[in-house]
All heavy atoms as a GROMACS GRO file, in nm:
protein
  539
    1MET      N    1  -0.320  -0.648  -0.772
    1MET     CA    2  -0.223  -0.564  -0.712
    1MET      C    3  -0.110  -0.536  -0.811
    1MET      O    4  -0.070  -0.421  -0.828
    1MET     CB    5  -0.168  -0.633  -0.587
    1MET     CG    6  -0.074  -0.548  -0.509
    1MET     SD    7  -0.016  -0.624  -0.356
    1MET     CE    8  -0.163  -0.665  -0.270
    2THR      N    9  -0.062  -0.639  -0.876
    2THR     CA   10   0.048  -0.621  -0.970
    2THR      C   11   0.004  -0.534  -1.087
    2THR      O   12   0.078  -0.444  -1.128
    2THR     CB   13   0.099  -0.757  -1.019
    2THR    OG1   14   0.141  -0.834  -0.904
    2THR    CG2   15   0.216  -0.742  -1.112
    3ASN      N   16  -0.113  -0.560  -1.142
    3ASN     CA   17  -0.162  -0.477  -1.254
    3ASN      C   18  -0.177  -0.332  -1.212
    3ASN      O   19  -0.141  -0.240  -1.287
    3ASN     CB   20  -0.296  -0.529  -1.305
    3ASN     CG   21  -0.281  -0.652  -1.391
    3ASN    OD1   22  -0.174  -0.681  -1.442
    3ASN    ND2   23  -0.390  -0.725  -1.406
    4TYR      N   24  -0.230  -0.308  -1.096
    4TYR     CA   25  -0.248  -0.171  -1.047
    4TYR      C   26  -0.114  -0.099  -1.037
    4TYR      O   27  -0.101   0.016  -1.078
    4TYR     CB   28  -0.319  -0.171  -0.911
    4TYR     CG   29  -0.338  -0.031  -0.856
    4TYR    CD1   30  -0.443   0.048  -0.901
    4TYR    CD2   31  -0.252   0.022  -0.762
    4TYR    CE1   32  -0.461   0.177  -0.854
    4TYR    CE2   33  -0.269   0.149  -0.712
    4TYR     CZ   34  -0.374   0.227  -0.759
    4TYR     OH   35  -0.391   0.355  -0.712
    5GLN      N   36  -0.015  -0.168  -0.984
    5GLN     CA   37   0.113  -0.102  -0.960
    5GLN      C   38   0.201  -0.092  -1.084
    5GLN      O   39   0.287  -0.007  -1.091
    5GLN     CB   40   0.190  -0.176  -0.850
    5GLN     CG   41   0.128  -0.155  -0.714
    5GLN     CD   42   0.213  -0.212  -0.604
    5GLN    OE1   43   0.261  -0.323  -0.612
    5GLN    NE2   44   0.234  -0.133  -0.500
    6ARG      N   45   0.181  -0.177  -1.182
    6ARG     CA   46   0.269  -0.177  -1.300
    6ARG      C   47   0.217  -0.097  -1.418
    6ARG      O   48   0.295  -0.036  -1.490
    6ARG     CB   49   0.291  -0.321  -1.347
    6ARG     CG   50   0.390  -0.395  -1.266
    6ARG     CD   51   0.428  -0.524  -1.334
    6ARG     NE   52   0.513  -0.602  -1.245
    6ARG     CZ   53   0.535  -0.730  -1.260
    6ARG    NH1   54   0.481  -0.795  -1.360
    6ARG    NH2   55   0.612  -0.793  -1.176
    7HIS      N   56   0.090  -0.102  -1.443
    7HIS     CA   57   0.036  -0.048  -1.568
    7HIS      C   58  -0.023   0.091  -1.550
    7HIS      O   59  -0.096   0.116  -1.454
    7HIS     CB   60  -0.068  -0.143  -1.627
    7HIS     CG   61  -0.013  -0.279  -1.653
    7HIS    ND1   62   0.079  -0.305  -1.752
    7HIS    CD2   63  -0.032  -0.396  -1.589
    7HIS    CE1   64   0.112  -0.432  -1.750
    7HIS    NE2   65   0.046  -0.491  -1.652
    8ASN      N   66   0.009   0.179  -1.645
    8ASN     CA   67  -0.046   0.316  -1.648
    8ASN      C   68  -0.018   0.393  -1.520
    8ASN      O   69  -0.100   0.474  -1.477
    8ASN     CB   70  -0.196   0.313  -1.676
    8ASN     CG   71  -0.228   0.246  -1.806
    8ASN    OD1   72  -0.156   0.260  -1.905
    8ASN    ND2   73  -0.337   0.170  -1.808
    9TRP      N   74   0.096   0.368  -1.457
    9TRP     CA   75   0.123   0.433  -1.330
    9TRP      C   76   0.135   0.584  -1.344
    9TRP      O   77   0.081   0.659  -1.265
    9TRP     CB   78   0.250   0.375  -1.266
    9TRP     CG   79   0.273   0.433  -1.131
    9TRP    CD1   80   0.363   0.529  -1.097
    9TRP    CD2   81   0.199   0.404  -1.012
    9TRP    NE1   82   0.353   0.560  -0.965
    9TRP    CE2   83   0.252   0.485  -0.910
    9TRP    CE3   84   0.095   0.318  -0.981
    9TRP    CZ2   85   0.205   0.482  -0.779
    9TRP    CZ3   86   0.049   0.316  -0.851
    9TRP    CH2   87   0.103   0.396  -0.753
   10ASP      N   88   0.208   0.627  -1.444
   10ASP     CA   89   0.229   0.770  -1.462
   10ASP      C   90   0.126   0.834  -1.554
   10ASP      O   91   0.130   0.954  -1.577
   10ASP     CB   92   0.370   0.797  -1.516
   10ASP     CG   93   0.476   0.758  -1.414
   10ASP    OD1   94   0.456   0.788  -1.295
   10ASP    OD2   95   0.576   0.698  -1.454
   11GLY      N   96   0.034   0.754  -1.603
   11GLY     CA   97  -0.066   0.805  -1.696
   11GLY      C   98  -0.180   0.877  -1.626
   11GLY      O   99  -0.194   0.874  -1.504
   12ASP      N  100  -0.258   0.941  -1.706
   12ASP     CA  101  -0.373   1.016  -1.658
   12ASP      C  102  -0.497   0.935  -1.693
   12ASP      O  103  -0.532   0.920  -1.810
   12ASP     CB  104  -0.376   1.152  -1.727
   12ASP     CG  105  -0.484   1.244  -1.675
   12ASP    OD1  106  -0.565   1.201  -1.592
   12ASP    OD2  107  -0.485   1.360  -1.717
   13GLU      N  108  -0.562   0.878  -1.594
   13GLU     CA  109  -0.681   0.796  -1.614
   13GLU      C  110  -0.806   0.879  -1.584
   13GLU      O  111  -0.835   0.906  -1.468
   13GLU     CB  112  -0.679   0.672  -1.524
   13GLU     CG  113  -0.565   0.578  -1.550
   13GLU     CD  114  -0.577   0.505  -1.682
   13GLU    OE1  115  -0.690   0.470  -1.720
   13GLU    OE2  116  -0.474   0.485  -1.747
   14LEU      N  117  -0.874   0.921  -1.687
   14LEU     CA  118  -0.998   0.999  -1.672
   14LEU      C  119  -0.976   1.122  -1.583
   14LEU      O  120  -1.058   1.156  -1.498
   14LEU     CB  121  -1.110   0.912  -1.617
   14LEU     CG  122  -1.147   0.789  -1.700
   14LEU    CD1  123  -1.248   0.703  -1.627
   14LEU    CD2  124  -1.201   0.831  -1.836
   15GLY      N  125  -0.861   1.186  -1.602
   15GLY     CA  126  -0.833   1.307  -1.526
   15GLY      C  127  -0.775   1.284  -1.389
   15GLY      O  128  -0.761   1.378  -1.312
   16ARG      N  129  -0.740   1.160  -1.356
   16ARG     CA  130  -0.684   1.130  -1.224
   16ARG      C  131  -0.557   1.047  -1.238
   16ARG      O  132  -0.546   0.966  -1.329
   16ARG     CB  133  -0.784   1.052  -1.141
   16ARG     CG  134  -0.913   1.128  -1.118
   16ARG     CD  135  -1.009   1.052  -1.034
   16ARG     NE  136  -0.954   1.041  -0.900
   16ARG     CZ  137  -1.007   0.968  -0.804
   16ARG    NH1  138  -1.116   0.901  -0.828
   16ARG    NH2  139  -0.953   0.964  -0.685
   17LYS      N  140  -0.466   1.065  -1.147
   17LYS     CA  141  -0.346   0.981  -1.142
   17LYS      C  142  -0.360   0.880  -1.029
   17LYS      O  143  -0.428   0.906  -0.930
   17LYS     CB  144  -0.222   1.067  -1.120
   17LYS     CG  145  -0.188   1.153  -1.240
   17LYS     CD  146  -0.049   1.208  -1.227
   17LYS     CE  147  -0.021   1.292  -1.351
   17LYS     NZ  148   0.078   1.234  -1.435
   18LYS      N  149  -0.297   0.766  -1.047
   18LYS     CA  150  -0.304   0.663  -0.944
   18LYS      C  151  -0.231   0.708  -0.819
   18LYS      O  152  -0.128   0.774  -0.823
   18LYS     CB  153  -0.240   0.534  -0.995
   18LYS     CG  154  -0.322   0.463  -1.099
   18LYS     CD  155  -0.257   0.332  -1.135
   18LYS     CE  156  -0.341   0.256  -1.235
   18LYS     NZ  157  -0.278   0.126  -1.269
   19THR      N  158  -0.285   0.668  -0.706
   19THR     CA  159  -0.222   0.692  -0.577
   19THR      C  160  -0.157   0.561  -0.531
   19THR      O  161  -0.191   0.454  -0.582
   19THR     CB  162  -0.325   0.738  -0.473
   19THR    OG1  163  -0.426   0.637  -0.460
   19THR    CG2  164  -0.389   0.870  -0.514
   20PRO      N  165  -0.065   0.568  -0.436
   20PRO     CA  166  -0.004   0.444  -0.386
   20PRO      C  167  -0.110   0.349  -0.330
   20PRO      O  168  -0.212   0.392  -0.275
   20PRO     CB  169   0.089   0.493  -0.275
   20PRO     CG  170   0.122   0.633  -0.313
   20PRO     CD  171  -0.004   0.686  -0.377
   21LEU      N  172  -0.084   0.222  -0.346
   21LEU     CA  173  -0.171   0.118  -0.293
   21LEU      C  174  -0.174   0.129  -0.141
   21LEU      O  175  -0.069   0.139  -0.078
   21LEU     CB  176  -0.116  -0.018  -0.334
   21LEU     CG  177  -0.190  -0.141  -0.291
   21LEU    CD1  178  -0.324  -0.149  -0.362
   21LEU    CD2  179  -0.108  -0.264  -0.322
   22ALA      N  180  -0.290   0.132  -0.080
   22ALA     CA  181  -0.302   0.141   0.066
   22ALA      C  182  -0.317   0.000   0.124
   22ALA      O  183  -0.408  -0.073   0.087
   22ALA     CB  184  -0.423   0.226   0.104
   23ILE      N  185  -0.225  -0.036   0.211
   23ILE     CA  186  -0.226  -0.167   0.275
   23ILE      C  187  -0.238  -0.144   0.426
   23ILE      O  188  -0.158  -0.071   0.485
   23ILE     CB  189  -0.099  -0.247   0.244
   23ILE    CG1  190  -0.089  -0.271   0.093
   23ILE    CG2  191  -0.097  -0.378   0.321
   23ILE    CD1  192   0.040  -0.337   0.050
   24VAL      N  193  -0.337  -0.207   0.488
   24VAL     CA  194  -0.360  -0.192   0.632
   24VAL      C  195  -0.346  -0.329   0.698
   24VAL      O  196  -0.406  -0.427   0.656
   24VAL     CB  197  -0.501  -0.135   0.660
   24VAL    CG1  198  -0.525  -0.122   0.809
   24VAL    CG2  199  -0.521  -0.003   0.589
   25ASP      N  200  -0.264  -0.333   0.802
   25ASP     CA  201  -0.245  -0.455   0.881
   25ASP      C  202  -0.199  -0.411   1.020
   25ASP      O  203  -0.193  -0.292   1.048
   25ASP     CB  204  -0.140  -0.545   0.815
   25ASP     CG  205  -0.160  -0.692   0.849
   25ASP    OD1  206  -0.185  -0.722   0.968
   25ASP    OD2  207  -0.152  -0.776   0.759
   26PHE      N  208  -0.170  -0.508   1.104
   26PHE     CA  209  -0.121  -0.476   1.237
   26PHE      C  210   0.011  -0.547   1.259
   26PHE      O  211   0.020  -0.670   1.244
   26PHE     CB  212  -0.220  -0.518   1.345
   26PHE     CG  213  -0.169  -0.491   1.484
   26PHE    CD1  214  -0.164  -0.361   1.532
   26PHE    CD2  215  -0.123  -0.593   1.563
   26PHE    CE1  216  -0.114  -0.334   1.658
   26PHE    CE2  217  -0.073  -0.568   1.689
   26PHE     CZ  218  -0.069  -0.438   1.737
   27PHE      N  219   0.114  -0.469   1.292
   27PHE     CA  220   0.246  -0.524   1.321
   27PHE      C  221   0.284  -0.486   1.464
   27PHE      O  222   0.313  -0.370   1.490
   27PHE     CB  223   0.352  -0.468   1.224
   27PHE     CG  224   0.313  -0.475   1.079
   27PHE    CD1  225   0.307  -0.360   1.003
   27PHE    CD2  226   0.283  -0.595   1.019
   27PHE    CE1  227   0.272  -0.364   0.870
   27PHE    CE2  228   0.247  -0.601   0.886
   27PHE     CZ  229   0.242  -0.486   0.810
   28PRO      N  230   0.284  -0.583   1.556
   28PRO     CA  231   0.320  -0.550   1.694
   28PRO      C  232   0.468  -0.516   1.711
   28PRO      O  233   0.506  -0.452   1.809
   28PRO     CB  234   0.283  -0.676   1.773
   28PRO     CG  235   0.280  -0.785   1.672
   28PRO     CD  236   0.244  -0.721   1.541
   29ASP      N  237   0.551  -0.557   1.613
   29ASP     CA  238   0.694  -0.527   1.621
   29ASP      C  239   0.753  -0.525   1.480
   29ASP      O  240   0.687  -0.561   1.383
   29ASP     CB  241   0.767  -0.629   1.711
   29ASP     CG  242   0.738  -0.773   1.670
   29ASP    OD1  243   0.733  -0.801   1.548
   29ASP    OD2  244   0.722  -0.857   1.759
   30ALA      N  245   0.879  -0.483   1.473
   30ALA     CA  246   0.946  -0.471   1.343
   30ALA      C  247   0.961  -0.606   1.274
   30ALA      O  248   0.953  -0.615   1.151
   30ALA     CB  249   1.083  -0.406   1.361
   31ALA      N  250   0.983  -0.712   1.350
   31ALA     CA  251   0.997  -0.846   1.291
   31ALA      C  252   0.868  -0.889   1.221
   31ALA      O  253   0.873  -0.952   1.115
   31ALA     CB  254   1.036  -0.947   1.398
   32SER      N  255   0.754  -0.854   1.277
   32SER     CA  256   0.625  -0.888   1.214
   32SER      C  257   0.610  -0.817   1.080
   32SER      O  258   0.565  -0.876   0.982
   32SER     CB  259   0.509  -0.848   1.305
   32SER     OG  260   0.513  -0.919   1.425
   33GLU      N  261   0.649  -0.690   1.076
   33GLU     CA  262   0.640  -0.616   0.949
   33GLU      C  263   0.737  -0.674   0.846
   33GLU      O  264   0.703  -0.688   0.729
   33GLU     CB  265   0.668  -0.468   0.969
   33GLU     CG  266   0.654  -0.391   0.841
   33GLU     CD  267   0.667  -0.241   0.858
   33GLU    OE1  268   0.681  -0.193   0.972
   33GLU    OE2  269   0.662  -0.171   0.755
   34GLU      N  270   0.853  -0.712   0.891
   34GLU     CA  271   0.952  -0.772   0.799
   34GLU      C  272   0.899  -0.902   0.740
   34GLU      O  273   0.913  -0.927   0.620
   34GLU     CB  274   1.083  -0.797   0.874
   34GLU     CG  275   1.195  -0.844   0.786
   34GLU     CD  276   1.325  -0.860   0.863
   34GLU    OE1  277   1.348  -0.786   0.958
   34GLU    OE2  278   1.402  -0.951   0.824
   35ARG      N  279   0.837  -0.986   0.823
   35ARG     CA  280   0.778  -1.112   0.773
   35ARG      C  281   0.666  -1.084   0.675
   35ARG      O  282   0.652  -1.152   0.573
   35ARG     CB  283   0.727  -1.197   0.890
   35ARG     CG  284   0.837  -1.265   0.969
   35ARG     CD  285   0.782  -1.369   1.066
   35ARG     NE  286   0.684  -1.315   1.159
   35ARG     CZ  287   0.712  -1.261   1.277
   35ARG    NH1  288   0.838  -1.253   1.318
   35ARG    NH2  289   0.617  -1.216   1.356
   36PHE      N  290   0.585  -0.982   0.702
   36PHE     CA  291   0.476  -0.944   0.612
   36PHE      C  292   0.531  -0.902   0.476
   36PHE      O  293   0.484  -0.946   0.372
   36PHE     CB  294   0.397  -0.828   0.674
   36PHE     CG  295   0.283  -0.779   0.590
   36PHE    CD1  296   0.159  -0.839   0.597
   36PHE    CD2  297   0.301  -0.673   0.503
   36PHE    CE1  298   0.053  -0.793   0.520
   36PHE    CE2  299   0.196  -0.626   0.425
   36PHE     CZ  300   0.072  -0.688   0.433
   37ARG      N  301   0.633  -0.816   0.477
   37ARG     CA  302   0.691  -0.769   0.351
   37ARG      C  303   0.757  -0.882   0.273
   37ARG      O  304   0.753  -0.884   0.151
   37ARG     CB  305   0.790  -0.657   0.379
   37ARG     CG  306   0.720  -0.527   0.419
   37ARG     CD  307   0.822  -0.418   0.451
   37ARG     NE  308   0.760  -0.296   0.494
   37ARG     CZ  309   0.732  -0.193   0.414
   37ARG    NH1  310   0.762  -0.199   0.286
   37ARG    NH2  311   0.674  -0.085   0.461
   38GLU      N  312   0.815  -0.977   0.344
   38GLU     CA  313   0.875  -1.093   0.277
   38GLU      C  314   0.767  -1.182   0.216
   38GLU      O  315   0.781  -1.231   0.104
   38GLU     CB  316   0.961  -1.173   0.376
   38GLU     CG  317   1.021  -1.298   0.318
   38GLU     CD  318   1.115  -1.274   0.200
   38GLU    OE1  319   1.175  -1.165   0.189
   38GLU    OE2  320   1.130  -1.366   0.118
   39ARG      N  321   0.659  -1.202   0.287
   39ARG     CA  322   0.548  -1.286   0.238
   39ARG      C  323   0.488  -1.226   0.111
   39ARG      O  324   0.451  -1.298   0.020
   39ARG     CB  325   0.441  -1.298   0.346
   39ARG     CG  326   0.327  -1.392   0.308
   39ARG     CD  327   0.222  -1.406   0.417
   39ARG     NE  328   0.279  -1.429   0.548
   39ARG     CZ  329   0.257  -1.351   0.655
   39ARG    NH1  330   0.178  -1.246   0.646
   39ARG    NH2  331   0.312  -1.378   0.770
   40TYR      N  332   0.478  -1.093   0.107
   40TYR     CA  333   0.418  -1.026  -0.008
   40TYR      C  334   0.526  -0.951  -0.087
   40TYR      O  335   0.511  -0.836  -0.124
   40TYR     CB  336   0.309  -0.929   0.040
   40TYR     CG  337   0.196  -1.002   0.106
   40TYR    CD1  338   0.185  -1.005   0.245
   40TYR    CD2  339   0.104  -1.072   0.031
   40TYR    CE1  340   0.082  -1.074   0.307
   40TYR    CE2  341   0.002  -1.142   0.092
   40TYR     CZ  342  -0.009  -1.142   0.230
   40TYR     OH  343  -0.110  -1.212   0.291
   41ARG      N  344   0.636  -1.022  -0.116
   41ARG     CA  345   0.749  -0.959  -0.184
   41ARG      C  346   0.720  -0.918  -0.327
   41ARG      O  347   0.797  -0.845  -0.387
   41ARG     CB  348   0.872  -1.048  -0.175
   41ARG     CG  349   0.858  -1.183  -0.239
   41ARG     CD  350   0.985  -1.266  -0.215
   41ARG     NE  351   0.964  -1.403  -0.252
   41ARG     CZ  352   0.930  -1.499  -0.167
   41ARG    NH1  353   0.916  -1.471  -0.040
   41ARG    NH2  354   0.911  -1.621  -0.208
   42PHE      N  355   0.608  -0.962  -0.384
   42PHE     CA  356   0.570  -0.921  -0.519
   42PHE      C  357   0.516  -0.778  -0.521
   42PHE      O  358   0.500  -0.719  -0.628
   42PHE     CB  359   0.466  -1.017  -0.579
   42PHE     CG  360   0.344  -1.036  -0.493
   42PHE    CD1  361   0.237  -0.950  -0.503
   42PHE    CD2  362   0.339  -1.141  -0.403
   42PHE    CE1  363   0.124  -0.966  -0.424
   42PHE    CE2  364   0.226  -1.160  -0.324
   42PHE     CZ  365   0.119  -1.072  -0.334
   43VAL      N  366   0.488  -0.720  -0.406
   43VAL     CA  367   0.439  -0.582  -0.398
   43VAL      C  368   0.555  -0.487  -0.426
   43VAL      O  369   0.666  -0.506  -0.376
   43VAL     CB  370   0.380  -0.553  -0.258
   43VAL    CG1  371   0.345  -0.406  -0.243
   43VAL    CG2  372   0.258  -0.639  -0.232
   44ASN      N  373   0.530  -0.387  -0.506
   44ASN     CA  374   0.627  -0.280  -0.528
   44ASN      C  375   0.610  -0.184  -0.410
   44ASN      O  376   0.520  -0.100  -0.411
   44ASN     CB  377   0.603  -0.211  -0.661
   44ASN     CG  378   0.700  -0.100  -0.688
   44ASN    OD1  379   0.767  -0.050  -0.599
   44ASN    ND2  380   0.706  -0.058  -0.813
   45TRP      N  381   0.694  -0.196  -0.310
   45TRP     CA  382   0.678  -0.119  -0.187
   45TRP      C  383   0.698   0.030  -0.208
   45TRP      O  384   0.650   0.110  -0.128
   45TRP     CB  385   0.770  -0.173  -0.079
   45TRP     CG  386   0.733  -0.312  -0.041
   45TRP    CD1  387   0.801  -0.427  -0.069
   45TRP    CD2  388   0.613  -0.355   0.025
   45TRP    NE1  389   0.733  -0.536  -0.022
   45TRP    CE2  390   0.616  -0.494   0.036
   45TRP    CE3  391   0.503  -0.288   0.078
   45TRP    CZ2  392   0.516  -0.569   0.096
   45TRP    CZ3  393   0.401  -0.362   0.138
   45TRP    CH2  394   0.408  -0.501   0.147
   46SER      N  395   0.763   0.069  -0.317
   46SER     CA  396   0.777   0.212  -0.345
   46SER      C  397   0.646   0.272  -0.396
   46SER      O  398   0.631   0.394  -0.398
   46SER     CB  399   0.889   0.237  -0.446
   46SER     OG  400   0.855   0.186  -0.573
   47ARG      N  401   0.552   0.187  -0.434
   47ARG     CA  402   0.421   0.232  -0.480
   47ARG      C  403   0.311   0.183  -0.387
   47ARG      O  404   0.196   0.161  -0.428
   47ARG     CB  405   0.395   0.183  -0.622
   47ARG     CG  406   0.488   0.247  -0.722
   47ARG     CD  407   0.459   0.204  -0.861
   47ARG     NE  408   0.547   0.274  -0.953
   47ARG     CZ  409   0.552   0.251  -1.082
   47ARG    NH1  410   0.473   0.158  -1.135
   47ARG    NH2  411   0.632   0.318  -1.159
   48ALA      N  412   0.346   0.166  -0.260
   48ALA     CA  413   0.249   0.121  -0.160
   48ALA      C  414   0.268   0.202  -0.032
   48ALA      O  415   0.379   0.242   0.001
   48ALA     CB  416   0.268  -0.028  -0.130
   49ASP      N  417   0.159   0.225   0.035
   49ASP     CA  418   0.160   0.298   0.162
   49ASP      C  419   0.107   0.202   0.268
   49ASP      O  420  -0.010   0.165   0.266
   49ASP     CB  421   0.073   0.422   0.151
   49ASP     CG  422   0.092   0.519   0.264
   49ASP    OD1  423   0.176   0.492   0.352
   49ASP    OD2  424   0.024   0.622   0.264
   50VAL      N  425   0.194   0.159   0.359
   50VAL     CA  426   0.158   0.057   0.458
   50VAL      C  427   0.125   0.123   0.591
   50VAL      O  428   0.201   0.204   0.642
   50VAL     CB  429   0.274  -0.043   0.477
   50VAL    CG1  430   0.239  -0.148   0.580
   50VAL    CG2  431   0.311  -0.108   0.346
   51SER      N  432   0.010   0.085   0.646
   51SER     CA  433  -0.030   0.126   0.781
   51SER      C  434  -0.020   0.003   0.869
   51SER      O  435  -0.097  -0.091   0.854
   51SER     CB  436  -0.174   0.179   0.782
   51SER     OG  437  -0.184   0.296   0.708
   52GLY      N  438   0.076   0.003   0.960
   52GLY     CA  439   0.100  -0.114   1.044
   52GLY      C  440   0.042  -0.107   1.183
   52GLY      O  441   0.070  -0.191   1.267
   53LYS      N  442  -0.041  -0.006   1.208
   53LYS     CA  443  -0.100   0.009   1.342
   53LYS      C  444  -0.245  -0.036   1.347
   53LYS      O  445  -0.320   0.001   1.436
   53LYS     CB  446  -0.089   0.155   1.386
   53LYS     CG  447   0.054   0.199   1.403
   53LYS     CD  448   0.063   0.343   1.448
   53LYS     CE  449   0.207   0.385   1.462
   53LYS     NZ  450   0.221   0.526   1.495
   54GLY      N  451  -0.287  -0.112   1.248
   54GLY     CA  452  -0.425  -0.158   1.243
   54GLY      C  453  -0.515  -0.059   1.172
   54GLY      O  454  -0.469   0.038   1.113
   55PHE      N  455  -0.642  -0.085   1.179
   55PHE     CA  456  -0.741  -0.003   1.108
   55PHE      C  457  -0.781   0.114   1.196
   55PHE      O  458  -0.881   0.111   1.266
   55PHE     CB  459  -0.860  -0.090   1.069
   55PHE     CG  460  -0.938  -0.037   0.954
   55PHE    CD1  461  -0.883  -0.034   0.828
   55PHE    CD2  462  -1.066   0.011   0.970
   55PHE    CE1  463  -0.953   0.015   0.720
   55PHE    CE2  464  -1.138   0.060   0.863
   55PHE     CZ  465  -1.081   0.062   0.739
   56ASP      N  466  -0.702   0.220   1.191
   56ASP     CA  467  -0.728   0.339   1.271
   56ASP      C  468  -0.762   0.457   1.179
   56ASP      O  469  -0.776   0.440   1.058
   56ASP     CB  470  -0.609   0.371   1.362
   56ASP     CG  471  -0.480   0.396   1.284
   56ASP    OD1  472  -0.482   0.395   1.159
   56ASP    OD2  473  -0.376   0.417   1.350
   57LEU      N  474  -0.777   0.574   1.235
   57LEU     CA  475  -0.813   0.692   1.155
   57LEU      C  476  -0.706   0.726   1.051
   57LEU      O  477  -0.739   0.766   0.939
   57LEU     CB  478  -0.841   0.812   1.244
   57LEU     CG  479  -0.968   0.803   1.329
   57LEU    CD1  480  -0.979   0.924   1.421
   57LEU    CD2  481  -1.090   0.792   1.241
   58ALA      N  482  -0.580   0.708   1.086
   58ALA     CA  483  -0.473   0.735   0.989
   58ALA      C  484  -0.482   0.640   0.871
   58ALA      O  485  -0.461   0.679   0.756
   58ALA     CB  486  -0.336   0.723   1.058
   59ALA      N  487  -0.517   0.514   0.898
   59ALA     CA  488  -0.534   0.417   0.790
   59ALA      C  489  -0.652   0.455   0.700
   59ALA      O  490  -0.644   0.444   0.578
   59ALA     CB  491  -0.555   0.276   0.846
   60LEU      N  492  -0.760   0.501   0.761
   60LEU     CA  493  -0.875   0.545   0.682
   60LEU      C  494  -0.839   0.660   0.589
   60LEU      O  495  -0.881   0.664   0.474
   60LEU     CB  496  -0.990   0.588   0.773
   60LEU     CG  497  -1.074   0.478   0.833
   60LEU    CD1  498  -1.174   0.536   0.933
   60LEU    CD2  499  -1.145   0.400   0.726
   61ASP      N  500  -0.758   0.754   0.638
   61ASP     CA  501  -0.714   0.865   0.554
   61ASP      C  502  -0.636   0.814   0.434
   61ASP      O  503  -0.651   0.868   0.323
   61ASP     CB  504  -0.626   0.960   0.634
   61ASP     CG  505  -0.706   1.045   0.733
   61ASP    OD1  506  -0.830   1.055   0.716
   61ASP    OD2  507  -0.645   1.098   0.828
   62LYS      N  508  -0.555   0.713   0.452
   62LYS     CA  509  -0.477   0.657   0.341
   62LYS      C  510  -0.565   0.580   0.244
   62LYS      O  511  -0.545   0.587   0.123
   62LYS     CB  512  -0.366   0.567   0.394
   62LYS     CG  513  -0.259   0.646   0.467
   62LYS     CD  514  -0.155   0.556   0.528
   62LYS     CE  515  -0.056   0.638   0.607
   62LYS     NZ  516   0.044   0.554   0.672
   63VAL      N  517  -0.661   0.507   0.295
   63VAL     CA  518  -0.749   0.428   0.209
   63VAL      C  519  -0.837   0.518   0.123
   63VAL      O  520  -0.858   0.492   0.004
   63VAL     CB  521  -0.838   0.332   0.293
   63VAL    CG1  522  -0.947   0.269   0.208
   63VAL    CG2  523  -0.751   0.226   0.359
   64PHE      N  524  -0.885   0.627   0.181
   64PHE     CA  525  -0.977   0.714   0.107
   64PHE      C  526  -0.910   0.840   0.053
   64PHE      O  527  -0.977   0.939   0.027
   64PHE     CB  528  -1.096   0.751   0.195
   64PHE     CG  529  -1.184   0.634   0.225
   64PHE    CD1  530  -1.185   0.575   0.351
   64PHE    CD2  531  -1.263   0.580   0.126
   64PHE    CE1  532  -1.264   0.466   0.379
   64PHE    CE2  533  -1.342   0.470   0.153
   64PHE     CZ  534  -1.344   0.412   0.278
   65ALA      N  535  -0.777   0.835   0.034
   65ALA     CA  536  -0.704   0.949  -0.020
   65ALA      C  537  -0.737   0.972  -0.167
   65ALA      O  538  -0.770   0.888  -0.240
   65ALA     CB  539  -0.554   0.930  -0.002
   0.00000   0.00000   0.00000
């Protein structure tokens, strides 16, 4: 995760640019999401797209973007 988010972020890799890291989980409330973000504080959240409603169609769109 760290290598993906830190290295060659703005570069062109074989004609493609990196997209934000897609993270899928389920947060029943804001406190749950806050605990999740604290637990994984090494993630660069500005380069991550979090889906907190579980594995739904919107999450699939983010994963396969």
